[in-house]
ZADO-1210 file (C-alpha; in nm, 4 decimals, padded with zeros to 6 digits):
<atoms>
<atom x="08.2833" y="07.7067" z="08.1869" code="UNK" pos="1"/>
<atom x="08.4089" y="08.0344" z="08.3273" code="UNK" pos="2"/>
<atom x="08.6381" y="08.0809" z="08.0264" code="UNK" pos="3"/>
<atom x="08.3363" y="08.2317" z="07.8487" code="UNK" pos="4"/>
<atom x="08.3149" y="08.5066" z="08.1101" code="UNK" pos="5"/>
<atom x="08.4963" y="08.8285" z="08.0186" code="UNK" pos="6"/>
<atom x="08.7957" y="08.9469" z="08.2163" code="UNK" pos="7"/>
<atom x="08.6116" y="09.2673" z="08.3107" code="UNK" pos="8"/>
<atom x="08.3359" y="09.0658" z="08.4799" code="UNK" pos="9"/>
<atom x="08.5944" y="08.8514" z="08.6595" code="UNK" pos="10"/>
<atom x="08.7728" y="09.1631" z="08.7843" code="UNK" pos="11"/>
<atom x="08.4409" y="09.3019" z="08.9084" code="UNK" pos="12"/>
<atom x="08.3747" y="08.9763" z="09.0973" code="UNK" pos="13"/>
<atom x="08.7204" y="08.9890" z="09.2591" code="UNK" pos="14"/>
<atom x="08.6705" y="09.3530" z="09.3553" code="UNK" pos="15"/>
<atom x="08.3300" y="09.2797" z="09.5078" code="UNK" pos="16"/>
<atom x="08.4479" y="08.9698" z="09.6974" code="UNK" pos="17"/>
<atom x="08.7175" y="09.1774" z="09.8660" code="UNK" pos="18"/>
<atom x="08.4534" y="09.4221" z="09.9931" code="UNK" pos="19"/>
<atom x="08.3811" y="09.3570" z="10.3623" code="UNK" pos="20"/>
<atom x="08.0292" y="09.2304" z="10.4249" code="UNK" pos="21"/>
<atom x="07.9627" y="09.1377" z="10.0609" code="UNK" pos="22"/>
<atom x="07.7942" y="08.7996" z="10.0200" code="UNK" pos="23"/>
<atom x="07.8418" y="08.5729" z="09.7172" code="UNK" pos="24"/>
<atom x="07.4671" y="08.5832" z="09.6511" code="UNK" pos="25"/>
<atom x="07.4809" y="08.9641" z="09.6293" code="UNK" pos="26"/>
<atom x="07.7761" y="08.9459" z="09.3910" code="UNK" pos="27"/>
<atom x="07.5928" y="08.7076" z="09.1588" code="UNK" pos="28"/>
<atom x="07.2997" y="08.9517" z="09.1426" code="UNK" pos="29"/>
<atom x="07.5243" y="09.2534" z="09.0772" code="UNK" pos="30"/>
<atom x="07.7119" y="09.0893" z="08.7880" code="UNK" pos="31"/>
<atom x="07.4002" y="08.9126" z="08.6517" code="UNK" pos="32"/>
<atom x="07.5424" y="08.5606" z="08.6737" code="UNK" pos="33"/>
<atom x="07.4064" y="08.2554" z="08.8471" code="UNK" pos="34"/>
<atom x="07.5501" y="08.1599" z="09.1840" code="UNK" pos="35"/>
<atom x="07.7272" y="07.8451" z="09.0609" code="UNK" pos="36"/>
<atom x="07.9150" y="08.0384" z="08.7912" code="UNK" pos="37"/>
<atom x="08.0431" y="08.2903" z="09.0449" code="UNK" pos="38"/>
<atom x="08.1481" y="08.0085" z="09.2784" code="UNK" pos="39"/>
<atom x="08.3307" y="07.8328" z="08.9919" code="UNK" pos="40"/>
<atom x="08.5203" y="08.1515" z="08.9027" code="UNK" pos="41"/>
<atom x="08.6261" y="08.2007" z="09.2637" code="UNK" pos="42"/>
<atom x="08.7252" y="07.8344" z="09.2972" code="UNK" pos="43"/>
<atom x="08.9391" y="07.8454" z="08.9822" code="UNK" pos="44"/>
<atom x="09.1141" y="08.1589" z="09.1055" code="UNK" pos="45"/>
<atom x="09.1732" y="08.0000" z="09.4458" code="UNK" pos="46"/>
<atom x="09.3424" y="07.6957" z="09.2940" code="UNK" pos="47"/>
<atom x="09.5300" y="07.8982" z="09.0319" code="UNK" pos="48"/>
<atom x="09.6833" y="08.1395" z="09.2816" code="UNK" pos="49"/>
<atom x="09.7291" y="07.8860" z="09.5634" code="UNK" pos="50"/>
<atom x="09.5685" y="08.1193" z="09.8147" code="UNK" pos="51"/>
<atom x="09.6199" y="07.8581" z="10.0843" code="UNK" pos="52"/>
<atom x="09.9864" y="07.9675" z="10.1093" code="UNK" pos="53"/>
<atom x="10.1329" y="07.6270" z="10.0480" code="UNK" pos="54"/>
<atom x="09.9157" y="07.4217" z="10.2815" code="UNK" pos="55"/>
<atom x="09.7730" y="07.1051" z="10.1379" code="UNK" pos="56"/>
<atom x="09.3993" y="07.0608" z="10.1565" code="UNK" pos="57"/>
<atom x="09.4437" y="06.7060" z="10.2878" code="UNK" pos="58"/>
<atom x="09.6538" y="06.8202" z="10.5825" code="UNK" pos="59"/>
<atom x="09.3881" y="07.0219" z="10.7617" code="UNK" pos="60"/>
</atoms>
């Protein structure tokens, strides 16, 4: 679903999420996307880049 979103919008989401104090709801309003789409983009990036630094989700 998020493959339809342009790379510029994705980069804007990643820049905004790294801003301290920025909420996901605020990001969705700034980039004019619904909340679920923003969450899906962030989830895909999380799994793609393995931001958990090698820990398995089942081992927590």
